[in-house]
C-alpha positions as CSV (number, residue, x, y, z in Angstrom):
1,M,-0.1,0.1,0.1
2,L,1.3,3.4,-1.2
3,A,0.2,5.9,1.4
4,C,0.4,9.8,0.8
5,T,-0.4,13.4,1.7
6,T,-2.9,15.6,-0.1
7,A,-0.3,17.9,-1.0
8,A,1.2,15.2,-3.4
9,C,-1.7,13.6,-5.0
10,L,-0.3,14.7,-8.4
11,A,-1.7,15.2,-11.8
12,F,0.6,14.1,-14.4
13,T,-0.1,15.4,-17.8
14,A,2.1,16.4,-20.8
15,T,3.9,19.5,-20.5
16,P,2.1,22.4,-22.4
17,A,3.8,23.2,-25.6
18,V,5.7,26.6,-25.4
19,A,7.8,28.6,-28.3
20,A,10.8,26.9,-29.0
21,P,13.0,25.9,-32.2
22,A,11.1,24.3,-35.0
23,E,12.6,21.0,-34.0
24,S,13.5,19.7,-30.5
25,A,13.2,16.6,-28.5
26,Y,13.9,15.3,-24.7
27,A,13.6,12.1,-23.1
28,V,12.4,12.5,-19.9
29,A,11.0,15.9,-17.9
30,A,8.7,16.6,-14.8
31,A,7.6,19.8,-13.3
32,G,5.6,20.8,-10.4
33,L,6.0,19.3,-6.9
34,V,8.9,16.7,-8.3
35,A,11.2,18.7,-10.7
36,I,13.4,17.1,-13.5
37,P,14.5,18.9,-16.1
38,R,14.5,18.1,-19.7
39,T,17.3,15.3,-20.0
40,P,18.9,15.0,-22.6
41,S,17.3,18.1,-24.4
42,V,18.5,19.0,-27.7
43,S,17.4,21.6,-30.6
44,G,18.5,22.9,-33.9
45,A,20.3,20.1,-35.4
46,R,22.2,17.9,-32.9
47,K,21.8,14.9,-30.7
48,E,22.6,13.6,-27.4
49,S,22.7,10.5,-25.4
50,L,22.9,9.2,-21.8
51,A,23.9,5.6,-20.6
52,S,21.6,5.9,-17.7
53,V,20.2,8.2,-15.2
54,T,18.3,8.2,-11.8
55,L,16.1,11.3,-11.1
56,P,15.7,13.6,-9.2
57,T,19.7,13.5,-8.7
58,S,18.9,14.2,-4.8
59,G,16.4,12.6,-2.5
60,P,14.2,9.6,-3.4
61,S,14.5,8.3,-7.0
62,L,11.1,8.9,-9.2
63,V,12.6,8.0,-12.6
64,S,15.5,5.5,-13.6
65,A,16.2,4.8,-17.0
66,K,19.0,3.7,-19.4
67,A,19.9,4.5,-22.9
68,L,18.2,8.0,-23.1
69,N,18.4,9.6,-26.6
70,A,17.5,12.8,-28.1
71,D,18.3,13.3,-31.8
72,V,17.1,16.4,-34.0
73,K,17.6,17.4,-37.7
74,S,15.6,19.7,-40.2
75,G,11.9,18.2,-40.2
76,H,12.8,15.6,-37.9
77,A,13.0,14.8,-34.1
78,Q,13.0,11.8,-32.1
79,S,13.5,10.8,-28.7
80,S,13.5,7.3,-26.6
81,V,14.2,5.6,-23.5
82,T,14.7,2.0,-22.5
83,G,14.8,0.4,-19.1
84,L,12.2,2.5,-17.8
85,T,11.2,2.5,-14.3
86,L,8.8,5.0,-12.4
87,N,8.9,4.5,-8.8
88,L,5.7,5.9,-7.7
89,A,6.2,4.6,-4.3
90,T,8.5,7.6,-3.7
91,L,5.8,10.0,-4.0
92,P,3.6,11.0,-0.9
93,V,0.5,10.4,-2.5
94,A,-3.0,10.0,-0.9
95,A,-3.6,6.3,-2.6
96,T,-2.2,3.1,-3.2
97,L,-0.4,3.5,-6.6
98,P,1.2,1.1,-8.8
99,G,4.8,1.3,-10.3
100,L,5.3,1.5,-14.0
101,S,8.0,0.2,-16.3
102,A,8.5,-0.6,-20.0
103,D,11.5,-2.0,-22.1
104,A,11.4,1.1,-24.6
105,I,9.5,4.0,-25.1
106,R,10.1,6.0,-28.6
107,A,8.6,9.2,-29.9
108,E,9.0,10.4,-33.8
109,C,8.2,13.5,-35.3
110,Q,8.7,13.5,-39.1
111,N,7.6,16.5,-41.3
112,G,4.7,17.5,-38.9
113,K,3.7,14.1,-38.3
114,G,4.1,12.0,-35.4
115,T,4.4,8.3,-34.1
116,V,5.2,6.5,-30.8
117,S,6.2,2.9,-30.1
118,I,5.9,1.3,-26.6
119,A,7.6,-1.9,-25.8
120,N,6.5,-4.1,-22.8
121,L,4.6,-1.6,-20.8
122,K,3.8,-2.9,-17.5
123,V,1.7,-1.4,-14.5
124,G,1.7,-2.8,-11.0
125,G,3.6,-6.1,-12.9
126,K,0.7,-6.5,-15.3
127,A,1.3,-6.0,-19.0
128,V,-0.7,-3.3,-20.8
129,K,-1.3,-3.9,-24.5
130,L,-0.8,-0.6,-26.6
131,D,-0.8,-1.5,-30.4
132,Q,-1.7,1.2,-33.0
133,V,-2.7,3.7,-30.5
134,P,-4.3,6.7,-32.0
135,P,-3.4,10.3,-31.0
136,N,-4.3,11.5,-27.5
137,T,-5.4,8.2,-26.0
138,T,-6.3,8.0,-22.5
139,V,-5.5,4.7,-20.4
140,P,-7.2,4.4,-17.1
141,L,-5.2,2.1,-14.9
142,A,-6.2,3.0,-11.0
143,P,-8.4,5.4,-9.0
144,L,-5.7,8.0,-9.3
145,L,-3.8,7.0,-12.3
146,E,-4.1,7.4,-15.9
147,L,-1.8,7.3,-18.8
148,V,-1.9,9.6,-21.9
149,V,-0.6,7.8,-24.7
150,N,0.7,9.3,-28.2
151,K,-0.1,12.7,-27.1
152,Q,-0.1,15.0,-29.7
153,T,-0.4,19.0,-29.7
154,K,-0.2,21.5,-32.4
155,N,1.6,24.5,-31.5
156,T,1.5,28.2,-32.5
157,G,3.7,28.6,-35.7
158,G,2.7,25.3,-37.3
159,T,5.0,22.6,-35.3
160,L,3.8,19.6,-33.8
161,T,4.7,17.8,-30.4
162,V,4.4,14.4,-29.7
163,T,5.0,12.8,-26.4
164,A,4.9,9.0,-25.9
165,V,3.6,8.9,-22.6
166,S,2.4,11.2,-20.2
167,A,1.6,9.6,-16.4
168,K,-1.5,11.4,-15.3
169,L,-1.9,11.3,-11.3
170,L,-5.4,12.9,-11.0
171,G,-5.4,15.6,-8.1
172,Q,-3.1,18.6,-8.7
173,T,-0.5,20.3,-10.9
174,Q,2.3,17.9,-11.7
175,T,3.7,16.9,-15.0
176,L,5.7,13.8,-15.9
177,D,6.6,13.3,-19.7
178,I,8.5,10.4,-21.2
179,A,9.9,10.7,-24.9
180,S,8.7,14.1,-26.7
181,A,9.6,15.3,-29.8
182,T,8.6,18.5,-32.0
183,C,9.0,19.2,-35.5
184,A,7.9,21.1,-38.5
185,K,7.1,20.1,-42.1
186,S,10.2,20.4,-44.0
187,P,10.1,23.0,-46.7
188,G,8.5,21.4,-50.0
189,A,7.0,18.4,-48.1
190,T,3.9,17.3,-49.5
191,P,0.7,18.0,-47.8
192,E,-1.5,15.5,-46.4
193,P,-5.4,15.3,-45.9
194,P,-6.1,15.7,-42.3
195,T,-7.0,12.5,-40.4
196,K,-8.4,12.1,-37.1
197,P,-8.9,8.8,-34.8
198,S,-12.2,6.9,-35.3
199,G,-14.9,8.4,-33.1
200,D,-12.7,11.7,-32.2
201,K,-14.4,15.0,-33.4
202,P,-12.1,17.8,-34.7
203,Q,-12.0,20.8,-32.3
204,P,-12.2,24.4,-33.2
205,G,-8.6,26.1,-34.2
206,G,-7.3,22.8,-35.2
207,K,-6.5,21.7,-31.5
208,A,-6.0,18.1,-30.8
209,P,-9.2,15.9,-30.3
210,K,-10.5,15.2,-26.9
211,P,-8.9,12.2,-25.5
212,T,-9.9,8.7,-26.7
213,P,-10.6,6.5,-23.8
214,V,-9.4,2.9,-24.1
215,P,-12.2,0.5,-23.1
216,G,-11.4,-1.6,-20.2
217,H,-9.8,-1.1,-16.7
218,L,-6.8,-2.6,-15.3
219,D,-7.4,-3.2,-11.4
220,V,-3.7,-2.7,-10.0
221,T,-2.7,-1.9,-6.7
222,G,0.9,-1.7,-6.7
């Protein structure tokens, strides 16, 4: 059982898009009561990798991962993480929460189009199957825990940000994003007709559609 205080009943959502170079990427980031800078973070035309991290660097570990990568070039951005573990037991939350792990998580943005891949995601030791996930899919997992998978946001200026996984602990304001990439269409790229996931209605102003709930519920308790 993972007991916690009201102050840290956290809401993990994708970090709101802000003005940035046309292409950028980072592997992991958090803001709020638990702050983790974008790690590693690149923009322009370069790449950066880390063999492993345990974050935050002081205090109890919330995130541990191996082979964190961020790679950016014109019209293209990608980020990835392997051996990911989210140690939710370190958070002083007010409910029982499961741990999360994944063998690999990757986000890619190519010419203004985003894709993600997730291998062997487990919540509380139980596998969560995520194949062909449409943009902005929500996966409810426990009373206070929800995932937003393949989060896609159209930014001012025409760029697209795709975040592979955002763990959302319902309650207050805290963000934790895993594998995020932002890109614009390359000059001369052939325009594609707009598409949307089945059942989702387009929103005014070209915003992302409302999250698509995944049927079913995993009763996990940590």
